[in-house]
PAZAPA-4460 file (N, C-alpha, C; in steps of 0.05 Angstrom, whole numbers, plus 32768, in hexadecimal, padded with zeros to 4 digits):
% residues 63
    n_x    n_y    n_z   ca_x   ca_y   ca_z    c_x    c_y    c_z   seq   type   mol
   7E77   7D4A   7F0C   7E72   7D2D   7F09   7E65   7D2A   7EED     1      X     A
   7E70   7D18   7EDD   7E65   7D13   7EC3   7E4B   7D02   7EC5     2      X     A
   7E3D   7D01   7EAE   7E24   7CF2   7EAE   7E29   7CD4   7EB5     3      X     A
   7E3E   7CC9   7EAA   7E44   7CAC   7EB0   7E4B   7CA9   7ECE     4      X     A
   7E5B   7CBB   7ED8   7E62   7CB9   7EF5   7E49   7CBC   7F06     5      X     A
   7E38   7CCE   7EFF   7E1F   7CD2   7F0E   7E0E   7CB8   7F0D     6      X     A
   7E0C   7CAC   7EF5   7DFC   7C94   7EF2   7E08   7C7D   7F03     7      X     A
   7E22   7C7A   7F01   7E2F   7C64   7F11   7E2C   7C69   7F2F     8      X     A
   7E2F   7C82   7F37   7E2B   7C89   7F53   7E0F   7C81   7F5C     9      X     A
   7DFA   7C87   7F4D   7DDF   7C80   7F54   7DDB   7C62   7F54    10      X     A
   7DE7   7C54   7F41   7DE4   7C37   7F41   7DF0   7C2B   7F5A    11      X     A
   7E09   7C33   7F61   7E16   7C29   7F79   7E06   7C30   7F92    12      X     A
   7DFD   7C49   7F93   7DEE   7C52   7FAA   7DD4   7C41   7FAE    13      X     A
   7DC5   7C3E   7F98   7DAC   7C30   7F9A   7DB0   7C12   7FA0    14      X     A
   7DC4   7C06   7F94   7DC8   7BE9   7F99   7DD3   7BE5   7FB5    15      X     A
   7DE4   7BF7   7FBF   7DEF   7BF3   7FDA   7DDB   7BF7   7FF0    16      X     A
   7DC5   7C06   7FEA   7DB0   7C09   7FFE   7DA4   7BEE   8005    17      X     A
   7DA5   7BDB   7FF3   7D9B   7BC0   7FF8   7DB1   7BAC   7FFE    18      X     A
   7DC8   7BB6   8007   7DDF   7BA6   800F   7DEA   7B95   7FF8    19      X     A
   7DE9   7B9F   7FE0   7DF5   7B91   7FC9   7E08   7BA4   7FBC    20      X     A
   7E22   7B9C   7FBC   7E36   7BAC   7FAE   7E36   7BA4   7F91    21      X     A
   7E32   7BB7   7F7F   7E31   7BB0   7F62   7E4C   7BA8   7F58    22      X     A
   7E4D   7B94   7F46   7E65   7B8C   7F3A   7E6A   7B9D   7F21    23      X     A
   7E82   7B9A   7F16   7E88   7BA8   7EFD   7E75   7B9F   7EE7    24      X     A
   7E6E   7B85   7EE7   7E5A   7B7C   7ED3   7E3F   7B89   7ED7    25      X     A
   7E36   7B8D   7EEF   7E1D   7B9B   7EF5   7E1F   7BB7   7EE9    26      X     A
   7E35   7BC5   7EEF   7E37   7BE1   7EE6   7E39   7BE2   7EC7    27      X     A
   7E47   7BCF   7EBB   7E48   7BCE   7E9E   7E2D   7BCA   7E92    28      X     A
   7E1E   7BB8   7E9D   7E03   7BB1   7E92   7DF0   7BC9   7E96    29      X     A
   7DF1   7BD6   7EAD   7DDE   7BEC   7EB2   7DE5   7C06   7EA4    30      X     A
   7DFF   7C0A   7E9E   7E07   7C23   7E90   7E0A   7C1F   7E72    31      X     A
   7E0F   7C06   7E69   7E13   7C01   7E4D   7E2F   7C09   7E44    32      X     A
   7E41   7C0C   7E56   7E5D   7C14   7E50   7E6F   7BFC   7E53    33      X     A
   7E88   7BFF   7E48   7E9B   7BE9   7E4A   7EAA   7BEB   7E66    34      X     A
   7EB8   7BD6   7E6C   7EC5   7BD3   7E87   7ED9   7BEA   7E8C    35      X     A
   7EE9   7BF1   7E78   7EFD   7C06   7E7B   7EF0   7C20   7E83    36      X     A
   7EDA   7C27   7E75   7ECC   7C40   7E7A   7EBF   7C41   7E96    37      X     A
   7EB4   7C2A   7E9E   7EA7   7C28   7EB8   7EBC   7C2B   7ECE    38      X     A
   7ED2   7C1C   7ECB   7EE8   7C1D   7EDF   7EF3   7C3A   7EE2    39      X     A
   7EF6   7C48   7ECB   7F01   7C63   7ECC   7EED   7C75   7EDB    40      X     A
   7ED3   7C72   7ED6   7EBF   7C83   7EE3   7EBF   7C7E   7F01    41      X     A
   7EC2   7C65   7F09   7EC3   7C5E   7F26   7EDC   7C6A   7F32    42      X     A
   7EF2   7C68   7F25   7F0C   7C73   7F2F   7F09   7C91   7F32    43      X     A
   7EFC   7C9E   7F1F   7EF7   7CBB   7F21   7EE7   7CC2   7F39    44      X     A
   7ED2   7CB3   7F3E   7EC1   7CB7   7F56   7ED1   7CB4   7F70    45      X     A
   7EE2   7C9F   7F70   7EF3   7C9A   7F88   7F07   7CB1   7F8B    46      X     A
   7F13   7CBA   7F76   7F28   7CCF   7F78   7F1B   7CEA   7F80    47      X     A
   7F03   7CEF   7F78   7EF5   7D07   7F80   7EE8   7D05   7F9C    48      X     A
   7EEB   7CED   7FA7   7EDF   7CE6   7FC2   7EC1   7CE9   7FC2    49      X     A
   7EB4   7CE4   7FAB   7E97   7CE2   7FAB   7E8E   7CC7   7FB7    50      X     A
   7E9F   7CB3   7FB2   7E9B   7C98   7FBD   7EB3   7C91   7FCE    51      X     A
   7EAF   7C82   7FE3   7EC5   7C77   7FF3   7EBF   7C5A   7FF8    52      X     A
   7ED3   7C48   7FF3   7ED0   7C2C   7FF8   7EDB   7C26   8014    53      X     A
   7ECA   7C1B   8025   7ED2   7C14   8041   7EDB   7BF6   803F    54      X     A
   7EF5   7BF2   8040   7F00   7BD7   803D   7EF8   7BC4   8053    55      X     A
   7EF7   7BCE   806C   7EF0   7BBD   8083   7ED4   7BB3   8081    56      X     A
   7EC1   7BC5   807C   7EA5   7BBE   807A   7E9C   7BB4   805F    57      X     A
   7EAE   7BB8   804B   7EA9   7BB0   802F   7E8F   7BBC   8025    58      X     A
   7E8E   7BD6   8028   7E76   7BE5   801E   7E7E   7C01   8015    59      X     A
   7E6D   7C0D   8006   7E71   7C28   7FFC   7E68   7C3D   8010    60      X     A
   7E77   7C53   8012   7E6F   7C6A   8021   7E6A   7C81   800D    61      X     A
   7E55   7C91   8012   7E4E   7CA6   8000   7E51   7CC1   800D    62      X     A
   7E5C   7CD4   7FFE   7E61   7CEF   8008   7E4A   7D01   7FFE    63      X     A
***
């Protein structure tokens, strides 16, 4: 897991603990990266199954 992926994972984890799903704008602001870079990092986390999006409950699952 890269530093950016680890940072995004922690942001999503910490925000979801309080029942708030972070938006792309939240992730951009907190990481200082552009949208394309943030989206790619989230896709990498999803493809590695570090994160799983539960569509029914509309929340993140963590492995």
